[in-house]
N, C-alpha and C positions, 0 to 999 in steps of 0.2 A: 315570178316573185320568189326570190331566194328563201323567204320565210316559209313558203309552202313546202319546199324540199325538206326543210328541217322537221316538218310535221309529217313527212311521208306522203305529201300530196303533190300531184303534178297534173298539168293539162297539156294536151297535144292537139294540134289542128289536124283534122282528117278530112277527106273529101266530103264526108257527110256531116261535118260539123265538129265542134269542140268535144274532145273526149277527156273526162276527168278520171283520174286514177288515185286511189288511196292505198298505200302500202302500210299495213298495220304492223306494229311492233309485235315481238313475241309475247310480251305481257298482255297487250291488247287482245291478241288472238286467243290466248289461253283464257282470259276472262270471258270473252264471248262464247267460247266452246263450253266452259263450265256453267255459264249462265243459261246455256241451252239444255242443261241437264245431262251433260256428258262428262265422263272422267277422262282426263288425258293420261294415256298409258305410256306414250313414247313420243318424243319429238327430236328430230335431228336434221341437220343440213343434208341435202342430197349427196354432196361430195363425201360425207362421212358414212353414207349407207351403201353407195354403189360406185364402182369405178367406171365412169362413162367414157366412151370413146372421145378422142380429141376433137373430132368434128362436132360432137354434141356440146362439149365444154366451150368451144369457140362460138357456137351458135346461141347458147342460152346462158342466162345467169344462174347461179346456184339458187336453190329454193329450199324451203323448209318443209319436211314431211311431218304430218300429224297422224297419230293413231289414237283413236278415242273409242269409248264404248258407252252405251246407254247405262245410266246408273240403275 
């Protein structure tokens, strides 16, 4: 369903059944972290933090790092 992709949701058939994945937005993740009683100290995309080898960049998507501390 294309509408699911717009919301960050996807499902994939696997040998053991349907797998559902939700990719949260940055704002959604920040709200969840802060609601958990943590302060966000830093957030950045992996590609801005470290220079990965080409084989790693080809294998995996960029991801966001979060650093938080208990309030």
